[in-house]
C-alpha positions in Angstrom: 0.0 0.2 -0.2 2.9 2.5 0.8 4.1 1.7 -2.7 0.7 2.7 -4.0 0.7 6.0 -2.0 3.8 6.9 -3.5 2.6 6.3 -7.2 -0.3 8.5 -6.4 2.0 11.1 -5.1 3.8 11.1 -8.3 1.0 11.2 -10.5 -0.2 14.1 -8.6 3.2 15.8 -8.8 3.4 15.2 -12.7 -0.1 16.7 -13.3 0.5 19.8 -11.2 3.9 20.1 -13.0 2.0 20.1 -16.2 -0.4 22.8 -14.7 2.7 24.8 -13.9 4.4 24.5 -17.2 1.0 25.5 -19.1 0.9 28.6 -16.7 4.4 29.7 -17.7 3.8 29.2 -21.4 0.7 31.4 -21.3 2.8 34.1 -19.7 5.7 33.7 -22.2 8.2 32.8 -19.5 11.8 31.5 -20.3 13.1 28.1 -19.4 14.0 28.9 -16.0 10.6 30.3 -15.3 9.0 27.4 -16.5 11.0 25.0 -14.3 10.5 27.3 -11.3 6.7 27.5 -11.8 6.4 23.8 -12.7 8.1 23.0 -9.3 6.6 25.2 -6.9 3.1 24.1 -8.4 4.2 20.6 -7.8 5.6 20.8 -4.6 4.5 24.0 -2.9 1.4 22.5 -1.2 3.0 19.3 0.1 6.2 21.3 1.3 3.9 23.6 3.6 1.7 20.7 4.8 4.7 18.8 5.8 6.2 21.8 7.8 3.0 22.5 9.5 2.6 18.8 10.6 6.3 19.1 11.5 7.3 16.0 9.6 10.5 15.6 7.1 9.6 17.1 3.7 9.4 14.2 1.7 11.0 15.6 -1.5 14.3 16.0 0.7 15.4 12.5 0.7 13.4 11.4 -2.4 14.8 12.4 -5.8 12.0 10.6 -7.7 9.7 13.9 -7.1 12.0 16.1 -9.0 12.2 13.2 -12.0 8.3 13.4 -12.1 8.5 17.3 -12.5 11.2 17.5 -15.1 9.8 14.5 -17.0 6.2 16.2 -16.9 7.5 19.6 -17.8 9.6 18.2 -20.7 6.6 16.4 -22.2 4.4 19.4 -21.8 6.9 21.7 -23.6 7.1 19.3 -26.2 3.4 19.0 -26.5 2.9 22.9 -26.6 5.4 23.1 -29.0 3.8 21.0 -31.7 0.5 22.9 -31.4 -0.5 26.3 -32.4 -3.0 26.7 -29.9 -3.8 25.3 -26.5 -7.6 25.0 -25.2 -8.4 27.9 -22.9 -9.4 25.5 -20.0 -6.3 23.1 -20.6 -4.9 24.6 -17.3 -7.9 24.4 -15.1 -8.6 20.8 -16.3 -4.8 19.8 -15.5 -5.1 21.7 -12.1 -8.3 19.9 -11.2 -6.9 16.4 -11.7 -3.8 17.5 -9.7 -6.0 18.7 -7.2 -7.9 15.5 -6.7 -4.7 13.5 -6.4 -3.2 15.8 -3.5 -6.2 16.5 -1.6 -6.6 12.8 -0.6 -3.1 12.2 -0.6 -2.6 15.1 1.6 -5.4 13.8 4.1 -3.9 10.4 3.8 -0.6 11.7 5.2 -2.1 13.8 7.8 -4.2 10.8 9.2 -1.0 8.6 9.2 0.4 11.1 11.7 -2.7 11.0 14.0 -4.6 13.7 13.3 -8.4 14.0 13.6 -10.5 13.9 10.4 -10.8 17.5 10.7 -7.3 18.7 10.5 -6.9 16.0 8.0 -9.2 17.6 5.4 -7.6 21.0 6.2 -4.1 19.5 5.3 -5.6 18.0 2.3 -6.9 21.2 1.1 -3.8 23.1 1.8 -1.8 20.5 -0.1 -4.2 20.8 -3.1 -4.3 24.7 -3.3 -1.2 26.3 -2.1 1.0 25.3 -4.7 -1.4 26.7 -7.2 -1.4 29.7 -4.9 2.0 30.3 -5.3 2.0 29.6 -9.0 -0.7 32.2 -9.6 1.1 34.9 -7.2 4.2 34.5 -9.5 2.1 34.9 -12.4 0.7 38.0 -11.3 -2.6 36.8 -11.0 -5.6 36.4 -8.1 -5.3 32.8 -7.1 -7.9 30.5 -8.7 -9.0 30.0 -5.2 -10.0 33.5 -4.4 -11.7 33.9 -7.8 -15.2 33.0 -6.8 -15.5 29.8 -8.8 -15.7 26.6 -6.6 -11.9 25.6 -5.7 -11.1 24.9 -2.0 -14.8 23.8 -1.5 -14.1 21.0 -4.0 -11.1 19.9 -1.8 -13.1 20.1 1.3 -15.8 17.7 -0.2 -13.1 15.3 -1.7 -11.3 15.0 1.9 -14.9 14.5 3.4 -15.7 11.9 1.3 -12.4 10.4 2.1 -12.3 10.6 5.7 -15.7 9.7 6.1 -15.3 6.6 3.8 -12.5 5.4 5.9 -14.8 6.1 9.1 -17.5 3.8 7.5 -14.7 1.2 7.3 -14.4 1.3 3.5 -11.1 0.0 2.5 -8.5 2.4 1.9 -7.9 2.4 -1.7 -11.7 2.3 -2.4 -11.9 5.5 0.1 -9.1 7.0 -1.9 -10.4 6.9 -5.2 -13.9 7.8 -3.7 -12.5 11.0 -2.4 -10.4 11.7 -5.7 -13.7 11.4 -8.0 -15.4 13.4 -5.5 -13.2 16.2 -6.0 -12.5 16.0 -9.5 -16.2 15.9 -10.6 -17.3 18.9 -8.7 -14.2 20.9 -9.8 -14.8 20.0 -13.4 -18.6 20.6 -12.9 -17.5 24.0 -11.4 -15.3 24.7 -14.7 -18.1 23.6 -17.1 -21.1 25.4 -15.2 -19.2 28.1 -13.6 -20.5 27.4 -10.1 -19.4 30.1 -7.9 -19.7 31.3 -4.5 -20.5 34.9 -3.5 -17.9 37.3 -4.0 -17.2 41.1 -3.3 -18.2 43.2 -6.5 -16.3 46.5 -7.7 -18.7 48.5 -5.5 -18.2 46.5 -2.3 -21.4 44.5 -2.8 -21.7 41.1 -2.2 -22.3 39.2 -5.8 -22.3 36.2 -7.6 
């Protein structure tokens, strides 16, 4: 099971690296900027989570995380160079997939270190959103999590499905898949139908 968790982690890292690379491509960054953006997107949230949990930051002792980042970045660069256009929602979809992986893996790691379900959901949400927040700040954009469209809420929902599935004695793997699917489907629905929470308008009014 530990090996499976590791592969899930690497898949989330790879997908978030793709999202970071696409963001760098949209901003026409140079090669160094691409690597920086892909890396902070991929490991930023997990690093902050581990520091808060006061546990070893996993990538300090495992180079496979960087191999996943560099491999995903290289493949994405090759892909975008062969295409004249990239769909407008490609970044959001890649981000949604990475979100689903990281929310559940972040919650799983927190539970493994003895936290409550509530704290595990918070750690899972932090794992999912913080890397993207750093990416968006570096791109001089308002982070997705603050733009009104359902984002952090989808993380909370996915974490809730995962932790409560475990509480109902569902086996770890089906519980993880259920949490990932719940987060992913809700996020894709938010992208497709622009599901939002109330935000402040320019006049200071609360609006949709």
